[in-house]
C-alpha positions in Angstrom: -1.9 -1.5 1.1 -1.9 -3.7 -2.0 -2.4 -2.9 -5.6 -2.2 -5.9 -8.1 -0.8 -9.0 -7.2 0.3 -12.0 -9.1 1.5 -15.5 -7.9 4.8 -14.9 -10.0 5.4 -11.6 -8.4 7.5 -10.7 -5.1 5.3 -9.1 -2.3 7.2 -7.0 0.1 6.0 -5.9 3.4 7.2 -3.0 5.5 8.2 -4.0 9.0 9.6 -1.1 10.3 7.9 1.4 12.9 4.6 2.8 12.0 4.0 6.2 10.8 2.1 8.2 13.2 0.5 11.6 12.6 -1.7 13.7 14.7 -4.7 15.4 12.8 -6.5 18.2 14.3 -9.9 17.0 13.5 -12.7 19.5 14.1 -16.4 18.0 14.1 -18.2 20.6 12.0 -21.4 18.7 12.6 -23.7 20.9 14.8 -26.7 18.4 15.7 -27.7 17.3 19.0 -27.7 13.5 20.0 -30.8 12.0 21.7 -30.4 10.5 25.0 -29.8 6.8 23.5 -27.3 8.1 20.9 -25.3 10.0 23.6 -25.1 6.9 25.8 -23.7 4.8 22.7 -21.2 7.7 21.6 -19.8 7.8 25.0 -19.6 4.2 25.3 -17.7 4.2 21.7 -15.1 6.8 23.1 -14.5 4.4 26.0 -14.1 1.6 24.0 -11.5 3.4 21.7 -9.7 4.8 24.9 -9.5 1.4 26.6 -9.0 -0.5 23.2 -11.8 -2.9 23.4 -14.2 -3.9 20.9 -17.7 -2.9 20.9 -21.1 -3.9 19.5 -23.4 -0.8 18.8 -26.8 -2.7 18.5 -29.4 0.2 17.2 -32.8 0.0 15.6 -33.2 0.9 12.2 -33.4 5.0 12.0 -31.7 5.1 15.5 -29.0 7.4 14.0 -26.2 5.1 13.9 -24.0 7.3 11.7 -24.3 10.4 14.1 -23.3 8.0 17.0 -20.0 7.6 15.4 -19.1 11.4 15.0 -17.5 12.1 18.5 -15.6 8.9 18.6 -14.1 9.4 15.3 -13.2 12.8 16.3 -11.5 11.6 19.4 -9.6 8.9 17.5 -8.4 11.4 14.9 -7.1 13.8 17.5 -5.2 10.9 19.1 -3.2 10.3 15.9 -5.4 7.3 15.1 -6.5 6.1 11.7 -9.9 5.2 11.0 -11.8 3.4 8.8 -15.6 2.9 8.3 -16.1 -0.4 6.4 -19.6 -1.6 5.0 -20.5 -4.7 3.0 -22.7 -2.9 0.4 -21.6 0.0 -2.0 -25.1 1.6 -1.7 -24.3 2.1 2.0 -20.8 3.6 1.0 -22.4 6.3 -1.2 -24.9 6.9 1.4 -22.4 7.6 4.1 -20.0 9.7 2.0 -21.8 13.0 1.9 -22.8 12.5 5.6 -19.4 12.1 6.8 -17.8 14.6 4.5 -20.4 17.3 5.9 -19.6 16.4 9.4 -16.0 16.7 9.1 -15.5 19.4 6.5 -11.9 20.1 5.4 -10.6 16.6 6.6 -9.0 14.4 3.9 -11.3 11.5 3.3 -10.9 8.8 1.0 -13.7 6.7 -0.3 -13.2 3.3 -1.6 -15.5 0.6 -3.6 -15.5 -1.1 -6.9 -15.4 1.6 -9.6 -14.4 4.5 -7.2 -12.5 7.4 -8.7 -10.2 7.1 -5.6 -8.0 4.1 -6.1 -4.9 3.7 -3.6 -5.2 6.9 -1.5 -4.3 6.6 2.2 -6.1 9.3 4.4 -6.7 9.6 8.2 -10.5 8.7 7.6 -11.6 6.3 4.9 -15.0 4.9 3.9 -14.8 1.6 2.1 -16.6 -1.5 1.4 -15.6 -4.6 3.1 -14.0 -6.1 -0.1 -11.6 -3.1 -0.3 -9.9 -4.3 3.2 -8.3 -7.1 1.4 -5.9 -4.4 0.1 -4.7 -3.1 3.5 -2.5 -4.9 6.4 -1.9 -3.3 9.7 -3.5 -0.2 8.6 -6.3 1.1 10.9 -6.3 1.9 14.7 -10.1 1.8 14.7 -12.2 -0.1 12.1 -15.9 0.7 12.2 -17.8 -2.1 10.5 -21.3 -0.9 9.7 -24.0 -3.7 9.0 -22.0 -6.3 10.2 -24.9 -8.7 9.6 -25.1 -8.0 6.0 -24.6 -10.0 3.1 -21.9 -10.8 1.9 -19.8 -10.2 4.9 -21.9 -12.2 7.4 -21.1 -15.6 5.4 -17.7 -14.7 3.7 -15.1 -15.8 6.1 -12.4 -13.9 3.5 -13.9 -10.6 4.5 -14.1 -11.5 7.9 -10.3 -12.3 7.7 -9.8 -9.1 5.9 -11.1 -7.0 8.8 -8.5 -8.6 11.3 -5.6 -8.2 8.7 -6.5 -4.7 8.1 -6.4 -3.8 11.7 -3.2 -2.9 13.8 -2.4 -5.4 16.5 -3.9 -2.8 19.1 -6.7 -2.0 17.0 -10.4 -1.4 17.9 -13.3 -2.8 16.3 -16.7 -1.1 16.5 -19.5 -3.1 15.3 -22.7 -1.6 14.1 -26.1 -3.5 13.6 -29.9 -3.5 14.0 -29.9 -7.3 13.6 -26.9 -8.9 15.1 -26.1 -12.5 14.4 -26.9 -15.3 17.0 -23.1 -15.7 17.5 -22.5 -12.1 18.3 -25.4 -12.1 20.6 -24.0 -15.2 22.4 -20.5 -13.3 22.8 -22.4 -10.5 24.4 -24.2 -12.8 26.8 -20.7 -14.6 27.8 -19.0 -11.3 28.3 -16.6 -11.8 25.2 -17.9 -8.7 23.4 -19.0 -5.2 25.1 -22.4 -4.0 23.8 -24.5 -0.9 23.8 -28.1 -1.0 22.9 -30.3 1.8 21.2 -33.8 0.5 21.2 -35.5 3.8 20.1 -35.2 6.1 17.0 -33.6 9.3 17.1 -36.9 11.1 17.0 -38.3 9.3 19.8 -41.3 7.4 18.0 -41.5 3.5 17.9 -40.6 1.4 15.0 -43.5 0.9 12.5 -45.0 -2.7 13.2 -45.7 -4.6 10.0 -49.1 -6.0 9.2 -49.6 -9.2 7.3 -51.8 -9.9 4.2 -52.4 -13.1 2.5 -52.7 -12.6 -1.1 -52.7 -16.1 -2.5 -50.7 -17.4 -5.5 -49.2 -14.3 -6.2 -46.6 -15.8 -8.8 -49.4 -17.1 -11.1 -50.9 -13.7 -11.0 -47.7 -12.3 -12.2 -47.5 -15.0 -15.1 -50.9 -13.6 -16.1 -49.6 -10.1 -16.3 -51.6 -9.2 -13.0 -51.0 -8.3 -9.3 -53.1 -9.4 -6.6 -55.9 -6.9 -6.0 -54.9 -6.5 -2.2 -51.5 -5.2 -3.5 -52.9 -2.9 -6.2 -55.5 -1.3 -3.8 -52.9 -0.8 -0.9 -50.4 0.9 -3.7 -53.4 3.3 -5.2 -54.3 4.3 -1.5 -50.8 5.6 -1.0 -50.4 7.4 -4.4 -53.9 9.1 -4.2 -52.4 10.3 -0.8 -49.1 11.5 -2.3 -47.2 8.8 -0.3 -44.2 7.1 -2.1 -43.9 3.3 -2.0 -41.0 1.3 -1.8 -42.0 -2.3 -3.0 -39.7 -5.1 -2.3 -39.8 -8.4 -4.3 -37.8 -11.5 -4.1 -36.0 -11.5 -7.3 -35.0 -9.6 -10.4 -37.3 -11.3 -12.6 -40.5 -10.5 -10.2 -39.1 -6.7 -10.3 -39.4 -6.6 -14.0 -42.9 -8.2 -14.1 -44.0 -6.0 -11.5 -42.5 -3.1 -13.0 -44.2 -3.5 -16.4 -47.6 -4.3 -14.9 -47.6 -1.3 -12.9 -46.5 0.9 -15.9 -49.4 -0.6 -17.9 -52.0 0.5 -14.9 -50.5 3.8 -15.7 -48.3 4.1 -12.3 -45.3 6.1 -12.3 -43.0 3.4 -11.3 -39.1 2.6 -11.7 -37.3 -0.7 -10.9 -33.8 -1.3 -9.3 -31.8 -4.2 -8.5 -28.1 -5.2 -7.9 -27.1 -5.4 -11.4 -28.6 -2.1 -12.5 -25.9 0.4 -13.4 -28.2 3.4 -13.0 -29.5 2.3 -9.4 -27.6 5.2 -7.4 -29.5 7.8 -10.1 -32.9 6.0 -9.9 -32.8 6.1 -6.1 -31.9 9.8 -5.9 -34.7 10.5 -8.5 -37.2 8.6 -6.3 -36.0 10.7 -3.4 -36.7 13.9 -5.7 -40.3 12.6 -6.0 -39.5 11.7 -9.8 -41.5 8.3 -9.2 -44.6 7.4 -7.2 -43.3 3.6 -6.6 -39.8 1.9 -6.7 -39.8 -1.5 -7.0 -36.7 -3.3 -5.5 -34.9 -6.4 -4.9 -33.2 -6.7 -1.4 -30.4 -4.6 -2.5 -32.1 -1.5 -0.9 -32.9 -3.4 2.5 -30.4 -1.3 4.4 -28.5 1.9 4.3 -31.1 4.0 2.4 -33.1 6.8 3.8 -36.0 8.2 2.2 -38.6 10.5 4.0 -42.3 9.6 3.8 -41.9 6.2 2.4 -44.2 3.5 2.8 -43.1 -0.1 2.4 -44.7 -3.3 1.2 -43.0 -6.7 0.7 -44.6 -8.8 -2.2 -43.8 -12.5 -1.6 -42.7 -12.1 2.0 -42.5 -16.0 2.6 -40.0 -16.1 0.2 -36.6 -17.7 1.7 -34.7 -14.5 0.6 -36.4 -12.6 3.2 -34.9 -13.6 6.3 -35.8 -12.3 9.7 -33.0 -9.7 9.6 -33.9 -8.8 6.1 -37.5 -8.1 7.1 -36.4 -5.9 10.0 -34.1 -4.0 7.8 -36.7 -3.6 5.4 -39.4 -2.5 7.9 -36.7 0.0 9.2 -37.1 1.8 5.7 -40.4 3.3 6.8 -41.0 6.3 9.4 -37.4 7.3 9.6 -37.9 11.1 9.2 -39.3 13.1 12.3 -42.2 14.6 10.2 -43.2 11.5 8.7 -42.5 8.8 11.7 -45.4 6.6 11.3 -45.0 5.0 8.1 -46.9 1.9 6.6 -45.3 -1.5 6.5 -47.1 -4.6 4.8 -45.8 -8.1 4.2 -47.8 -9.7 1.4 -47.8 -13.2 1.5 -48.8 -16.7 0.3 -48.2 -18.4 3.6 -47.0 -16.9 7.0 -43.3 -18.1 7.8 -41.4 -18.0 11.2 -39.2 -15.6 9.7 -42.1 -13.1 9.4 -43.5 -13.8 12.9 -39.7 -13.5 14.2 -39.2 -10.2 12.4 -42.4 -8.8 13.7 -41.5 -10.0 17.4 -38.2 -8.4 17.0 -39.7 -5.1 16.3 -42.3 -5.3 19.0 -39.5 -6.2 21.6 -37.5 -3.2 20.7 -40.5 -1.0 21.0 -41.3 -2.5 24.4 -37.6 -2.2 25.5 -37.7 1.5 24.4 -40.8 2.4 26.1 -39.4 1.0 29.2 -36.0 2.7 29.1 -36.8 5.9 27.7 -40.5 6.5 29.1 -40.9 10.1 30.8 -41.3 9.5 34.5 
């Protein structure tokens, strides 16, 4: 593991035998896996045992985190070091309490930019993919969550960091709801094992997005207005005591929309990547402090909020890729008691990305209906 490194300094590397410890890790999570989760969990244990890489292709809300538990327990009890890495700090912060609760009493290190833990070694680690640059030959099992997410998906340095951080006989477990074309191609050609979970853990289908044309919405914003279709949709859900997560394509749009909604006396807050209070605002939203949370794509993945409806303003914007729209749609309907969330793409012209995202969701629902139908 590296600390600060300079060009004029010497870098020493340990070439002796690897230290190996056996940790008697007890899984304290008492939940029950769904049929799809159990199948993926068993496949993960098999991959670790056979030292072969695996893609867990699971829809948003399938319960990917719970799928990992038995595989992590198996690896730790075999003396393996395990790391869960993900591109975004928000996802690390979401994962930490869930992993700690599942493995109570286990030494777990959590690393991200600004984290209080800095240079700790632990049998189980949760880190951003940037933090992997500090490690070499460190992990036997490296789980890359949200493998398709920015910036990991386009940054070759981060992809190299994953390879460097693994031991020679290490195993990579990839998790994604929207794997890249290359990854899908590797699966088709037999170069990567894959297991698919097309159904959410609560057994209900994914909410399918609806499309609503709203005209030149940017002109409206410049006039300090929101399209009437958007306002009516928001008001409908607010009256029914349903919270709304409204995605916008930029920080400037987020600020304008938040300001307009406040002028209409809506209990609203806005968040973006450069917001230092983002974590607290998201928690306050969970605690029903706001009716509407306006956000950039920073909350497109890794965030679970029960009974939330999802809207995308300016869904035609290039930042809303097919995978981003699938992930955004996946924020709705995640809780068993509120499994039928409303998803609307408000746009100034249909795009191929929007159509492909809807097609992706419908296809997964069809696959789930075929594979898990009660017959």
